[in-house]
All heavy atoms as an XYZ file, in Angstrom:
784
protein
N       0.838     -1.177      0.000
C       0.000      0.000      0.000
C       0.888      1.248      0.000
O       1.900      1.299      0.674
C      -0.898     -0.032      1.249
C      -1.951      1.034      1.274
S      -3.067      0.806      2.691
C      -4.515      0.315      1.802
N       0.495      2.246     -0.740
C       1.282      3.478     -0.824
C       0.894      4.442      0.294
O      -0.246      4.453      0.756
C       1.041      4.137     -2.171
N       1.854      5.238      0.689
C       1.596      6.247      1.717
C       0.841      7.409      1.079
O       1.240      7.935      0.047
C       2.920      6.739      2.343
C       3.594      5.589      3.094
C       2.670      7.925      3.262
C       4.948      5.931      3.654
N      -0.264      7.780      1.712
C      -1.055      8.912      1.256
C      -0.839     10.075      2.205
O      -0.931      9.913      3.420
C      -2.540      8.554      1.222
C      -2.890      7.484      0.212
C      -4.381      7.173      0.203
O      -5.189      8.044      0.581
O      -4.718      6.038     -0.172
N      -0.528     11.243      1.653
C      -0.335     12.434      2.482
C      -1.456     13.432      2.214
O      -1.951     13.552      1.093
C       1.020     13.109      2.219
O       1.110     13.444      0.840
C       2.171     12.206      2.602
N      -1.828     14.129      3.278
C      -2.855     15.160      3.184
C      -2.330     16.416      3.862
O      -1.985     16.381      5.048
C      -4.157     14.703      3.877
O      -4.578     13.477      3.294
C      -5.245     15.747      3.730
N      -2.252     17.498      3.106
C      -1.805     18.787      3.623
C      -3.007     19.696      3.835
O      -3.954     19.668      3.054
C      -0.867     19.460      2.627
C       0.484     18.846      2.525
C       0.835     17.751      1.803
C       1.669     19.304      3.158
N       2.168     17.490      1.951
C       2.710     18.441      2.774
C       1.962     20.364      4.008
C       4.014     18.602      3.212
C       3.272     20.524      4.441
C       4.281     19.650      4.047
N      -2.954     20.522      4.876
C      -4.014     21.506      5.089
C      -3.460     22.733      5.805
O      -2.447     22.659      6.498
C      -5.166     20.908      5.897
O      -4.729     20.539      7.184
N      -4.136     23.832      5.594
C      -3.854     25.057      6.332
C      -4.859     25.091      7.474
O      -6.070     25.022      7.246
C      -4.000     26.310      5.434
C      -3.024     26.250      4.251
C      -3.807     27.580      6.251
C      -1.552     26.228      4.647
N      -4.357     25.170      8.698
C      -5.246     25.118      9.856
C      -5.629     26.496     10.378
O      -6.650     26.633     11.053
C      -4.612     24.295     10.991
O      -3.369     24.905     11.366
C      -4.377     22.859     10.545
N      -4.808     27.513     10.078
C      -5.088     28.860     10.560
C      -4.166     29.832      9.836
O      -3.040     29.466      9.474
C      -4.828     28.940     12.074
C      -5.223     30.219     12.795
C      -6.743     30.371     12.831
C      -4.667     30.219     14.209
N      -4.639     31.048      9.632
C      -3.767     32.097      9.102
C      -3.806     33.293     10.037
O      -4.790     33.523     10.745
C      -4.182     32.557      7.685
O      -5.486     33.133      7.739
C      -4.138     31.411      6.694
N      -2.719     34.035     10.021
C      -2.657     35.320     10.710
C      -2.429     36.352      9.616
O      -1.604     36.136      8.724
C      -1.511     35.335     11.714
C      -1.678     34.304     12.817
C      -0.441     34.185     13.705
O       0.236     35.208     13.931
O      -0.159     33.063     14.151
N      -3.164     37.471      9.668
C      -3.075     38.456      8.602
C      -3.065     39.862      9.178
O      -3.452     40.092     10.325
C      -4.227     38.282      7.603
C      -5.594     38.277      8.226
C      -6.306     39.468      8.382
C      -6.178     37.101      8.661
C      -7.565     39.466      8.957
C      -7.435     37.088      9.234
C      -8.132     38.282      9.382
O      -9.370     38.277      9.959
N      -2.621     40.791      8.347
C      -2.537     42.175      8.784
C      -3.937     42.743      8.989
O      -4.885     42.362      8.309
C      -1.778     43.039      7.756
O      -2.454     42.956      6.494
C      -0.340     42.588      7.621
N      -4.036     43.635      9.939
C      -5.325     44.234     10.279
C      -5.482     45.566      9.535
O      -5.616     46.618     10.125
C      -5.418     44.438     11.791
C      -6.810     44.808     12.234
O      -7.770     44.629     11.500
N      -6.922     45.334     13.441
N      -5.434     45.485      8.217
C      -5.616     46.668      7.391
C      -6.506     46.304      6.210
O      -7.038     45.201      6.125
C      -4.265     47.233      6.928
C      -3.424     46.210      6.174
O      -3.976     45.207      5.672
O      -2.206     46.405      6.080
N      -6.655     47.200      5.301
C      -7.539     46.983      4.154
C      -7.125     45.784      3.321
O      -7.970     45.019      2.851
C      -7.548     48.246      3.263
O      -7.902     49.363      4.069
C      -8.548     48.098      2.137
N      -5.818     45.600      3.144
C      -5.333     44.527      2.269
C      -5.351     43.154      2.920
O      -5.416     42.146      2.236
C      -3.909     44.854      1.803
C      -3.877     46.148      1.021
O      -4.705     46.295      0.101
O      -3.039     47.001      1.337
N      -5.259     43.104      4.235
C      -5.283     41.843      4.979
C      -4.332     40.811      4.381
O      -4.718     39.711      4.031
C      -6.697     41.279      5.049
C      -7.637     42.156      5.837
C      -8.979     41.533      5.994
C      -9.833     42.469      6.826
N     -11.180     42.058      6.948
N      -3.070     41.163      4.293
C      -2.072     40.225      3.787
C      -1.711     39.194      4.835
O      -1.558     39.492      6.017
N      -1.573     37.965      4.411
C      -1.228     36.878      5.340
C       0.238     36.993      5.745
O       1.124     37.078      4.901
C      -1.532     35.508      4.723
C      -3.040     35.345      4.617
C      -0.914     34.379      5.550
C      -3.509     34.019      4.092
N       0.474     36.984      7.062
C       1.835     37.043      7.588
C       2.299     35.689      8.123
O       3.491     35.417      8.179
C       2.001     38.138      8.671
C       1.827     39.520      8.059
C       1.036     37.940      9.820
N       1.362     34.832      8.529
C       1.704     33.499      9.022
C       0.622     32.516      8.603
O      -0.567     32.814      8.723
C       1.831     33.468     10.558
O       2.748     34.471     10.978
C       2.308     32.112     11.052
N       1.064     31.370      8.132
C       0.135     30.277      7.826
C       0.553     29.074      8.651
O       1.719     28.665      8.623
C       0.170     29.935      6.336
N      -0.371     28.524      9.392
C      -0.131     27.319     10.182
C      -0.619     26.138      9.358
O      -1.743     26.151      8.851
C      -0.889     27.397     11.519
C      -0.457     28.571     12.348
N       0.565     28.487     13.270
C      -0.897     29.850     12.377
C       0.728     29.671     13.838
N      -0.153     30.516     13.304
N       0.224     25.132      9.232
C      -0.091     23.994      8.373
C       0.021     22.678      9.124
O       0.667     22.601     10.158
C       0.819     23.970      7.146
C       2.286     23.975      7.465
C       3.107     25.067      7.550
C       3.114     22.843      7.754
N       4.385     24.684      7.877
C       4.423     23.324      8.003
C       2.888     21.474      7.827
C       5.489     22.479      8.317
C       3.946     20.640      8.144
C       5.234     21.148      8.380
N      -0.622     21.679      8.574
C      -0.549     20.319      9.108
C      -0.485     19.375      7.917
O      -1.125     19.592      6.900
C      -1.769     19.997      9.960
C      -1.755     18.563     10.506
C      -2.919     18.264     11.446
N      -2.986     19.158     12.584
C      -2.214     19.084     13.667
N      -1.286     18.153     13.768
N      -2.364     19.923     14.667
N       0.314     18.325      8.078
C       0.361     17.267      7.072
C       0.235     15.940      7.798
O       0.828     15.740      8.855
C       1.648     17.322      6.209
C       2.902     17.197      7.064
C       1.629     16.258      5.128
N      -0.576     15.061      7.245
C      -0.702     13.728      7.812
C      -0.415     12.713      6.720
O      -0.674     12.957      5.542
C      -2.092     13.504      8.413
O      -3.083     13.654      7.424
N       0.138     11.591      7.135
C       0.460     10.509      6.207
C      -0.153      9.233      6.745
O      -0.186      9.012      7.954
C       1.971     10.362      6.070
N      -0.613      8.410      5.836
C      -1.232      7.147      6.248
C      -0.854      6.054      5.268
O      -0.850      6.237      4.055
C      -2.748      7.284      6.310
C      -3.429      6.018      6.785
C      -4.900      6.217      7.084
O      -5.441      7.312      6.929
N      -5.548      5.163      7.513
N      -0.527      4.903      5.831
C      -0.276      3.699      5.059
C      -0.986      2.572      5.802
O      -0.463      2.039      6.783
C       1.227      3.430      4.948
C       1.555      2.259      4.040
O       0.621      1.591      3.553
O       2.748      2.004      3.817
N      -2.212      2.288      5.374
C      -2.999      1.289      6.085
C      -3.297      1.763      7.489
O      -3.817      2.861      7.686
N      -2.910      0.955      8.484
C      -3.180      1.302      9.879
C      -2.120      2.221     10.480
O      -2.264      2.676     11.614
C      -3.275      0.020     10.718
C      -1.956     -0.748     10.760
C      -2.066     -2.079     11.460
O      -2.437     -3.048     10.780
O      -1.785     -2.127     12.669
N      -1.053      2.511      9.736
C       0.048      3.318     10.255
C      -0.130      4.782      9.855
O      -0.450      5.087      8.705
C       1.386      2.787      9.739
C       1.616      1.348     10.107
C       1.349      0.326      9.194
C       2.068      1.006     11.370
C       1.548     -1.005      9.538
C       2.263     -0.322     11.718
C       2.005     -1.321     10.801
O       2.193     -2.630     11.150
N       0.098      5.681     10.818
C      -0.055      7.112     10.556
C       1.081      7.908     11.177
O       1.715      7.469     12.144
C      -1.392      7.648     11.120
O      -1.382      7.492     12.547
C      -2.589      6.939     10.517
N       1.299      9.077     10.622
C       2.269     10.035     11.161
C       1.786     11.422     10.758
O       1.055     11.571      9.766
C       3.662      9.762     10.608
N       2.180     12.427     11.522
C       1.773     13.782     11.168
C       2.821     14.789     11.612
O       3.676     14.489     12.448
C       0.412     14.125     11.785
O       0.500     14.162     13.187
N       2.719     15.972     11.029
C       3.609     17.075     11.386
C       2.800     18.360     11.315
O       1.794     18.445     10.608
C       4.798     17.135     10.430
N       3.254     19.348     12.068
C       2.583     20.636     12.144
C       3.648     21.709     12.152
O       4.723     21.522     12.720
C       1.743     20.704     13.426
C       1.035     22.013     13.632
C      -0.181     22.274     13.021
C       1.583     22.998     14.443
C      -0.838     23.477     13.207
C       0.935     24.208     14.642
C      -0.275     24.439     14.018
O      -0.919     25.637     14.198
N       3.368     22.822     11.510
C       4.334     23.910     11.515
C       3.698     25.202     11.067
O       2.481     25.294     10.862
N       4.523     26.209     10.921
C       4.038     27.494     10.434
C       5.075     28.092      9.503
O       6.258     27.766      9.571
C       3.737     28.445     11.594
O       4.902     28.676     12.350
N       4.608     28.943      8.624
C       5.484     29.629      7.680
C       5.128     31.111      7.715
O       3.953     31.470      7.780
C       5.299     29.062      6.277
N       6.134     31.948      7.688
C       5.923     33.389      7.747
C       6.113     34.044      6.390
O       6.914     33.594      5.570
N       5.364     35.112      6.168
C       5.402     35.826      4.901
C       5.399     37.334      5.146
O       4.956     37.793      6.197
C       4.172     35.466      4.047
C       3.958     33.986      3.923
C       2.989     33.352      4.688
C       4.739     33.223      3.082
C       2.783     31.990      4.593
C       4.550     31.854      2.987
C       3.574     31.242      3.732
N       5.859     38.073      4.150
C       5.808     39.525      4.184
C       4.929     39.966      3.019
O       5.385     40.016      1.872
C       7.223     40.130      4.050
O       8.052     39.588      5.078
C       7.184     41.636      4.158
N       3.659     40.231      3.281
C       2.754     40.582      2.187
C       3.102     41.929      1.557
O       3.500     42.861      2.259
C       1.380     40.624      2.849
C       1.645     40.804      4.300
C       2.989     40.230      4.578
N       2.965     42.003      0.247
C       3.214     43.238     -0.487
C       2.033     43.492     -1.423
O       1.982     42.936     -2.525
C       4.512     43.139     -1.284
C       4.823     44.392     -2.070
O       4.053     45.377     -1.979
O       5.825     44.397     -2.793
N       1.090     44.309     -0.988
C      -0.106     44.572     -1.797
C       0.198     45.192     -3.159
O      -0.634     45.165     -4.048
C      -0.932     45.529     -0.946
C      -0.396     45.395      0.436
C       1.032     44.980      0.301
N       1.407     45.741     -3.328
C       1.752     46.351     -4.614
C       2.358     45.339     -5.589
O       2.531     45.653     -6.761
C       2.747     47.515     -4.420
O       3.988     46.999     -3.885
C       2.177     48.567     -3.461
N       2.657     44.146     -5.117
C       3.252     43.116     -5.991
C       2.197     42.620     -6.992
O       1.025     42.479     -6.646
C       3.773     41.958     -5.158
N       2.614     42.348     -8.212
C       1.647     41.909     -9.229
C       0.982     40.566     -8.911
O      -0.125     40.305     -9.365
C       2.482     41.815    -10.510
C       3.898     41.837    -10.080
C       3.957     42.470     -8.729
N       1.645     39.730     -8.099
C       1.066     38.425     -7.778
C       0.338     38.417     -6.425
O      -0.063     37.364     -5.950
C       2.133     37.333     -7.811
C       3.273     37.593     -6.828
O       3.362     38.707     -6.274
O       4.085     36.675     -6.624
N       0.147     39.588     -5.816
C      -0.581     39.675     -4.546
C      -2.017     39.224     -4.772
O      -2.662     39.591     -5.756
C      -0.566     41.106     -4.000
C      -1.272     41.257     -2.687
C      -0.632     40.941     -1.500
C      -2.586     41.711     -2.624
C      -1.276     41.074     -0.270
C      -3.245     41.851     -1.409
C      -2.583     41.531     -0.237
N      -2.532     38.412     -3.841
C      -3.913     37.939     -3.912
C      -4.649     38.478     -2.693
O      -4.199     38.285     -1.562
C      -3.984     36.395     -3.926
C      -3.157     35.829     -5.085
C      -5.435     35.937     -4.019
C      -2.997     34.317     -5.042
N      -5.763     39.133     -2.948
C      -6.558     39.687     -1.852
C      -7.008     38.563     -0.927
O      -7.313     37.453     -1.369
C      -7.767     40.433     -2.411
N      -7.057     38.861      0.367
C      -7.394     37.869      1.386
C      -8.672     37.112      1.060
O      -8.722     35.888      1.136
C      -7.505     38.561      2.752
C      -7.806     37.622      3.884
C      -6.782     36.886      4.484
C      -9.098     37.470      4.361
C      -7.050     36.008      5.528
C      -9.372     36.604      5.407
C      -8.343     35.874      5.984
O      -8.617     35.009      7.004
N      -9.714     37.832      0.672
C     -11.000     37.184      0.419
C     -11.027     36.404     -0.901
O     -12.028     35.770     -1.214
C     -12.153     38.190      0.482
C     -12.034     39.273     -0.563
O     -11.019     39.408     -1.216
N     -13.080     40.076     -0.698
N      -9.932     36.449     -1.668
C      -9.844     35.693     -2.915
C      -8.883     34.507     -2.806
O      -8.740     33.736     -3.752
C      -9.412     36.609     -4.057
C     -10.432     37.687     -4.361
C      -9.954     38.661     -5.413
O      -8.913     38.403     -6.053
O     -10.625     39.691     -5.604
N      -8.214     34.382     -1.666
C      -7.252     33.290     -1.468
C      -7.946     31.940     -1.362
O      -9.047     31.841     -0.831
C      -6.439     33.519     -0.190
C      -5.314     34.525     -0.284
C      -4.786     34.842      1.112
C      -4.200     34.019     -1.171
N      -7.256     30.920     -1.847
C      -7.712     29.546     -1.644
C      -6.679     28.825     -0.797
O      -5.536     29.291     -0.656
C      -7.859     28.797     -2.984
O      -6.555     28.666     -3.575
C      -8.798     29.534     -3.935
N      -7.073     27.702     -0.254
C      -6.119     26.907      0.518
C      -4.955     26.485     -0.370
O      -3.803     26.471      0.065
C      -6.813     25.681      1.115
C      -5.900     24.868      2.021
C      -6.605     23.742      2.722
O      -7.508     23.103      2.111
O      -6.267     23.477      3.891
N      -5.229     26.192     -1.632
C      -4.165     25.804     -2.568
C      -3.151     26.927     -2.746
O      -1.939     26.674     -2.832
C      -4.767     25.403     -3.909
N      -3.619     28.179     -2.795
C      -2.698     29.317     -2.898
C      -1.738     29.337     -1.718
O      -0.510     29.437     -1.877
C      -3.461     30.653     -2.908
C      -4.297     30.869     -4.147
O      -3.905     30.415     -5.240
O      -5.372     31.509     -4.012
N      -2.298     29.242     -0.520
C      -1.483     29.346      0.693
C      -0.577     28.124      0.843
O       0.580     28.249      1.246
C      -2.366     29.580      1.938
C      -1.513     29.702      3.190
C      -3.219     30.841      1.752
N      -1.071     26.939      0.493
C      -0.198     25.756      0.521
C       0.980     25.934     -0.426
O       2.107     25.555     -0.096
C      -0.987     24.493      0.159
C      -1.833     23.909      1.275
C      -2.738     22.796      0.734
C      -0.977     23.390      2.415
N       0.750     26.523     -1.578
C       1.848     26.796     -2.512
C       2.904     27.686     -1.885
O       4.100     27.466     -2.059
N       2.473     28.694     -1.135
C       3.424     29.562     -0.441
C       4.195     28.775      0.614
O       5.407     28.925      0.751
C       2.717     30.721      0.241
C       1.967     31.647     -0.661
C       2.047     31.741     -2.033
C       0.999     32.614     -0.256
N       1.184     32.699     -2.488
C       0.534     33.258     -1.425
C       0.475     32.987      0.969
C      -0.421     34.265     -1.383
C      -0.474     33.993      1.004
C      -0.918     34.623     -0.162
N       3.470     27.947      1.369
C       4.115     27.141      2.418
C       5.166     26.237      1.789
O       6.307     26.166      2.249
C       3.065     26.325      3.209
C       3.732     25.245      4.056
C       2.215     27.243      4.075
N       4.791     25.543      0.710
C       5.735     24.632      0.058
C       6.923     25.372     -0.530
O       7.983     24.793     -0.717
C       5.024     23.811     -1.003
C       3.986     22.889     -0.445
C       3.946     22.357      0.819
C       2.823     22.404     -1.106
N       2.830     21.563      0.970
C       2.120     21.567     -0.200
C       2.297     22.583     -2.377
C       0.939     20.925     -0.527
C       1.116     21.944     -2.709
C       0.454     21.120     -1.790
N       6.755     26.667     -0.802
C       7.876     27.464     -1.273
C       8.810     27.885     -0.155
O       9.929     28.331     -0.405
N       8.354     27.731      1.093
C       9.174     28.174      2.223
C       9.711     27.024      3.077
O      10.551     27.248      3.945
C       8.378     29.147      3.102
O       7.322     28.481      3.742
N       9.199     25.811      2.869
C       9.719     24.643      3.576
C      10.096     23.597      2.535
O       9.779     23.739      1.363
C       8.683     24.037      4.563
C       7.478     23.468      3.803
C       8.237     25.050      5.598
C       6.609     22.559      4.632
N      10.743     22.553      2.966
C      11.094     21.462      2.056
C       9.987     20.407      2.130
O       9.991     19.548      3.013
C      12.447     20.873      2.442
C      12.983     19.913      1.395
O      12.161     19.269      0.694
O      14.205     19.803      1.274
N       9.042     20.490      1.208
C       7.890     19.591      1.188
C       8.325     18.135      1.070
O       7.852     17.260      1.795
C       6.963     19.961      0.034
C       5.745     19.075     -0.100
C       4.875     19.529     -1.288
C       3.614     18.715     -1.370
N       3.611     17.759     -2.456
N       9.246     17.859      0.156
C       9.700     16.478     -0.060
C      10.370     15.920      1.193
O      10.142     14.765      1.566
C      10.651     16.405     -1.247
N      11.172     16.734      1.859
C      11.839     16.282      3.088
C      10.826     16.017      4.192
O      10.937     15.033      4.938
C      12.852     17.322      3.558
C      13.611     16.915      4.808
C      14.605     17.963      5.258
O      15.181     18.653      4.403
O      14.804     18.085      6.484
N       9.811     16.879      4.307
C       8.771     16.689      5.314
C       8.023     15.387      5.074
O       7.803     14.598      5.996
C       7.792     17.887      5.310
O       8.535     19.091      5.568
C       6.711     17.723      6.352
N       7.663     15.127      3.815
C       6.948     13.895      3.493
C       7.847     12.668      3.682
O       7.378     11.619      4.133
C       6.392     13.965      2.075
C       5.252     14.966      1.962
C       4.684     15.090      0.560
O       5.252     14.519     -0.403
O       3.644     15.780      0.413
N       9.139     12.800      3.374
C      10.072     11.690      3.583
C      10.215     11.377      5.068
O      10.309     10.207      5.463
C      11.435     12.019      2.973
N      10.201     12.410      5.899
C      10.278     12.212      7.349
C       9.063     11.437      7.843
O       9.188     10.525      8.663
C      10.390     13.560      8.055
C      10.533     13.419      9.551
O       9.598     13.009     10.231
N      11.697     13.755     10.064
N       7.878     11.787      7.341
C       6.670     11.070      7.740
C       6.727      9.619      7.266
O       6.339      8.697      7.995
C       5.421     11.755      7.188
C       5.151     13.168      7.715
C       3.909     13.746      7.063
C       5.021     13.179      9.219
N       7.225      9.397      6.054
C       7.352      8.034      5.533
C       8.302      7.229      6.408
O       8.061      6.045      6.697
C       7.837      8.067      4.091
N       9.375      7.858      6.866
C      10.333      7.185      7.741
C       9.679      6.814      9.076
O       9.905      5.721      9.607
C      11.537      8.096      7.980
O      12.433      7.514      8.891
N       8.868      7.722      9.615
C       8.163      7.423     10.859
C       7.238      6.221     10.687
O       7.162      5.357     11.566
C       7.349      8.634     11.308
C       8.183      9.804     11.799
C       7.315     10.982     12.186
O       6.258     10.812     12.789
N       7.751     12.180     11.849
N       6.564      6.158      9.555
C       5.665      5.035      9.291
C       6.457      3.743      9.140
O       6.073      2.695      9.681
C       4.778      5.318      8.061
C       3.721      6.366      8.443
C       4.121      4.043      7.534
C       2.855      6.843      7.304
N       7.577      3.789      8.441
C       8.414      2.589      8.285
C       8.921      2.111      9.642
O       9.001      0.906      9.894
C       9.568      2.847      7.321
C       9.126      3.005      5.871
C       8.260      1.855      5.372
O       8.611      0.673      5.583
O       7.194      2.131      4.779
N       9.250      3.057     10.532
C       9.692      2.685     11.878
C       8.561      2.058     12.688
O       8.813      1.222     13.563
C      10.255      3.899     12.617
C      11.623      4.295     12.116
O      12.335      3.497     11.521
N      11.984      5.542     12.324
N       7.325      2.451     12.414
C       6.186      1.816     13.090
C       6.003      0.381     12.592
O       5.689     -0.515     13.366
C       4.900      2.608     12.828
C       4.850      3.953     13.498
C       3.627      4.750     13.073
O       2.561      4.188     12.817
N       3.777      6.058     12.990
N       6.229      0.191     11.303
C       6.062     -1.141     10.705
C       7.146     -2.104     11.188
O       6.879     -3.286     11.399
C       6.116     -1.053      9.184
C       4.920     -0.381      8.565
C       5.119     -0.330      7.052
C       3.951      0.270      6.337
N       4.170      0.306      4.875
N       8.363     -1.604     11.303
C       9.497     -2.434     11.718
C      10.288     -1.673     12.781
O      11.328     -1.070     12.490
C      10.390     -2.756     10.513
N       9.797     -1.673     14.021
C      10.450     -0.901     15.085
C      11.906     -1.322     15.306
O      12.226     -2.505     15.267
C       9.611     -1.210     16.323
C       8.341     -1.801     15.825
C       8.639     -2.412     14.497
N      12.731     -0.318     15.531
C      14.145     -0.569     15.821
C      14.372     -0.803     17.308
O      15.405     -1.303     17.708
C      14.977      0.598     15.310
C      14.971      0.704     13.792
C      15.762      1.912     13.334
C      15.854      2.032     11.846
N      14.632      2.076     11.107
N      13.411     -0.412     18.119
C      13.488     -0.636     19.566
C      12.136     -1.114     20.055
O      11.109     -0.916     19.404
C      13.870      0.651     20.325
O      12.861      1.632     20.099
C      15.224      1.183     19.894
N      12.145     -1.735     21.206
C      10.917     -2.165     21.854
C      10.985     -1.754     23.309
O      12.045     -1.374     23.806
C      10.749     -3.678     21.712
C      10.554     -4.101     20.266
C      10.193     -5.555     20.124
O       9.573     -6.113     21.046
O      10.513     -6.124     19.074
N       9.867     -1.830     23.990
C       9.829     -1.456     25.404
C       9.430     -2.634     26.256
O       8.850     -3.608     25.763
C       8.811     -0.308     25.633
O       7.522     -0.763     25.242
C       9.177      0.929     24.842
N       9.765     -2.573     27.500
C       9.392     -3.635     28.409
C      10.355     -3.713     29.579
O      11.314     -2.950     29.677
N      10.077     -4.657     30.468
C      10.923     -4.916     31.618
C      11.275     -6.402     31.577
O      10.389     -7.263     31.549
C      10.197     -4.596     32.926
C       9.738     -3.147     33.084
C       8.823     -2.990     34.293
C      10.948     -2.240     33.207
N      12.555     -6.750     31.575
C      12.940     -8.143     31.440
C      12.472     -9.013     32.619
O      12.347    -10.218     32.493
C      14.461     -8.111     31.350
C      14.873     -6.782     31.833
C      13.709     -5.865     31.672
N      12.207     -8.419     33.748
C      11.802     -9.189     34.931
C      10.281     -9.256     35.094
O       9.806     -9.905     36.016
C      12.417     -8.593     36.191
C      12.096     -7.138     36.355
C      10.990     -6.608     36.959
C      12.845     -6.048     35.895
N      11.007     -5.252     36.885
C      12.159     -4.880     36.230
C      14.058     -5.909     35.199
C      12.636     -3.606     35.912
C      14.514     -4.659     34.895
C      13.803     -3.521     35.257
N       9.545     -8.615     34.209
C       8.075     -8.617     34.349
C       7.455     -9.734     33.560
O       7.928    -10.227     32.607
C       7.513     -7.281     33.919
């Protein structure tokens, strides 16, 4: 079974002015392979520029727009590889727990 990842924006922080440019996006990614799961959470900061030609008004933004910004500021492939590694470690643990006398 292949690992499926799901990215989402959980919250944004934006300027309190007319343009309402996003300054922080909080994101979450989860990965699943059958019964095994892993997740990560983080935030990415931005400096909005309403005069930039690619500026998108707050009320016109989509989650895909903001995820694109996040992926431009973090290493998406490395994050997903880390989650895959966590899942592989769940499938074949390198350590176990217990008490030898119990």
